[in-house]
Structures are given as C-alpha cells and as structure tokens.
ZAMARGU-4260 file (C-alpha; in steps of 0.2 Angstrom, whole numbers, plus 5000, padded with zeros to 4 digits):
<rodrens>
0) 4634/4941/5095 | 4642/4933/5080 | 4651/4946/5076 | 4659/4947/5093 | 4664/4931/5092
5) 4670/4931/5074 | 4681/4946/5080 | 4687/4937/5096 | 4693/4921/5086 | 4700/4933/5073
10) 4710/4943/5086 | 4715/4927/5095 | 4722/4919/5078 | 4730/4936/5073 | 4737/4941/5089
15) 4750/4927/5090 | 4754/4928/5070 | 4756/4947/5074 | 4769/4944/5089 | 4777/4932/5080
20) 4781/4943/5065 | 4786/4957/5076 | 4798/4945/5086 | 4805/4939/5068 | 4808/4958/5062
25) 4816/4963/5080 | 4827/4947/5079 | 4830/4952/5061 | 4835/4970/5064 | 4846/4963/5079
30) 4855/4952/5069 | 4858/4965/5056 | 4866/4976/5068 | 4875/4961/5077 | 4882/4957/5059
35) 4887/4975/5056 | 4896/4976/5072 | 4906/4959/5068 | 4911/4966/5051 | 4917/4983/5058
40) 4927/4974/5073 | 4934/4962/5058 | 4939/4977/5047 | 4947/4985/5062 | 4956/4968/5066
45) 4962/4967/5048 | 4968/4986/5047 | 4977/4983/5063 | 4987/4967/5057 | 4990/4976/5041
50) 4997/4991/5051 | 5008/4979/5061 | 5015/4972/5046 | 5019/4988/5039 | 5028/4994/5053
55) 5038/4978/5053 | 5044/4983/5036 | 5046/5000/5038 | 5058/5002/5054 | 5073/4988/5047
60) 5070/4996/5029 | 5074/5013/5037 | 5088/5006/5047 | 5095/4997/5032 | 5095/5012/5022
65) 5103/5022/5036 | 5117/5010/5037 | 5121/5008/5018 | 5122/5028/5016 | 5137/5027/5027
70) 5143/5010/5022 | 5142/5012/5003 | 5157/5025/5003 | 5167/5015/5015 | 5164/4998/5005
75) 5169/5006/4990 | 5185/5011/4998 | 5188/4994/5006 | 5201/4981/5000 | 5194/4962/4998
80) 5205/4958/5014 | 5196/4974/5022 | 5179/4966/5017 | 5183/4948/5023 | 5188/4958/5041
85) 5173/4969/5040 | 5161/4954/5041 | 5166/4950/5058 | 5164/4968/5065 | 5150/4974/5076
90) 5143/4984/5061 | 5145/4969/5049 | 5135/4959/5062 | 5121/4973/5065 | 5120/4974/5046
95) 5118/4956/5043 | 5104/4957/5058 | 5095/4972/5051 | 5094/4964/5032 | 5088/4948/5041
100) 5073/4957/5050 | 5069/4966/5034 | 5069/4953/5023 | 5058/4943/5035 | 5045/4957/5037
105) 5045/4960/5018 | 5041/4943/5015 | 5028/4942/5029 | 5020/4958/5022 | 5019/4950/5004
110) 5011/4934/5010 | 5000/4942/5024 | 4995/4960/5019 | 4977/4962/5015 | 4976/4977/5004
115) 4982/4973/4987 | 4990/4991/4986 | 5000/4990/5000 | 5006/4971/4994 | 5012/4979/4978
120) 5022/4993/4985 | 5030/4980/4997 | 5033/4970/4981 | 5043/4984/4973 | 5053/4985/4989
125) 5058/4967/4987 | 5061/4969/4970 | 5072/4984/4972 | 5081/4972/4984 | 5084/4958/4971
130) 5092/4969/4961 | 5102/4978/4974 | 5116/4966/4973 | 5121/4967/4955 | 5116/4983/4951
135) 5124/4993/4966 | 5135/4982/4976 | 5142/4974/4960 | 5150/4991/4956 | 5154/4996/4973
140) 5166/4981/4975 | 5172/4980/4957 | 5175/4998/4951 | 5187/5005/4965 | 5193/5020/4952
145) 5177/5029/4948 | 5167/5037/4962 | 5152/5039/4951 | 5148/5021/4957 | 5146/5027/4975
150) 5134/5042/4969 | 5124/5030/4958 | 5123/5019/4975 | 5117/5032/4986 | 5105/5038/4973
155) 5099/5019/4972 | 5098/5020/4993 | 5087/5036/4990 | 5075/5029/4979 | 5072/5014/4990
160) 5069/5027/5004 | 5057/5034/4992 | 5048/5019/4992 | 5049/5017/5010 | 5040/5033/5011
165) 5027/5028/4999 | 5023/5014/5009 | 5022/5024/5025 | 5011/5038/5017 | 5000/5024/5008
170) 4998/5014/5024 | 4992/5029/5033 | 4979/5035/5021 | 4973/5016/5018 | 4974/5009/5035
175) 4969/5024/5046 | 4950/5026/5037 | 4938/5019/5045 | 4927/5010/5030 | 4920/4994/5028
180) 4922/4982/5014 | 4939/4990/5008 | 4953/4980/5000
</rodrens>
C-alpha cells in the first residue's frame, strides 16, 4: 500500500511539473518559429525598400545619360547666347527635372540603403556627378575648337552608364536572394 501511495504522490507531484515543462518547451519552440518568421519578414521588407531605392536611382540616371549623349555634342557647338536660350527650352527644362530626380534619388539611396555594397556603388555615382561639371562640362563649354572634348565627355557618360549597370546587376544579385542576416 505504501508503494502505491508513494507512487500516486510522485505522479501527482511530477505530472504538473512535466506538463508545465512540456508547455514551456512548446511555447519556446513556437516563439522561436515566430521570431524566425518575423526576421524573414523584416529581411524581405528591407530588401523591398532597397530595391525601390535602387530603382529610383536607376531610372533618372539612365534618362540623364541618354539626354547627355545627345546634348554633349550640341552643347559643344552652342554659343554663350545659345546656352542661355537653351535653359528655357523644353529640353532644358526636362534636363533640369531629370537632374533633380536623379540627385534626390541618389541622396536618398546614400542615406537609406541598408546594403553597404550598394551604398558604395551609389557613392561612386555621386562622386562621378560631383566631378562632372569640372571634368566634362567645363571643357565642353570652353574648348570649342577641339572635338576630342566631346569624345572625352561621351566616354565619361559611358563610364557613368557602366556604373549604373553595375548598380543594377549587383542589386539583382544581392536583393533577390532569399537570405537572412545579410548586410
């Protein structure tokens, strides 16, 4: 009888402890799965935001390169008076709008991209544009006798286009992967 009573007491004591342990283990497993789903959702949200920032840079940057490929030879041939008149033309207005969209997008991307490599590529785009007035446009406006300045300017635009392509291909590789914990 004592053995049965001892066994009943042990079961009555152990049963709630075992049940509580099982419940805590189940809760821990459930919370771990929930945390993993939350992390996956946060990673995908970050990648989606980064993709939008990159697209916002790519579109006006490409439009600007297309404009500049056409405008550089024309700007080289323009006199000072022609340049003053050009500013108010539809093309001049469009160029300013594209430049503004491009510059805003690059600034936003440099501030908000979560991926360090993509931020660095956008930084190279920005550095190019910072140097562009002096290295390309200065000679275009000043040296009206040497066609090489147009060729150099078009080569610079081509290099910028290459940076845009690098940004796009790197973004595709980095932001379409399904990986957690990425930079």
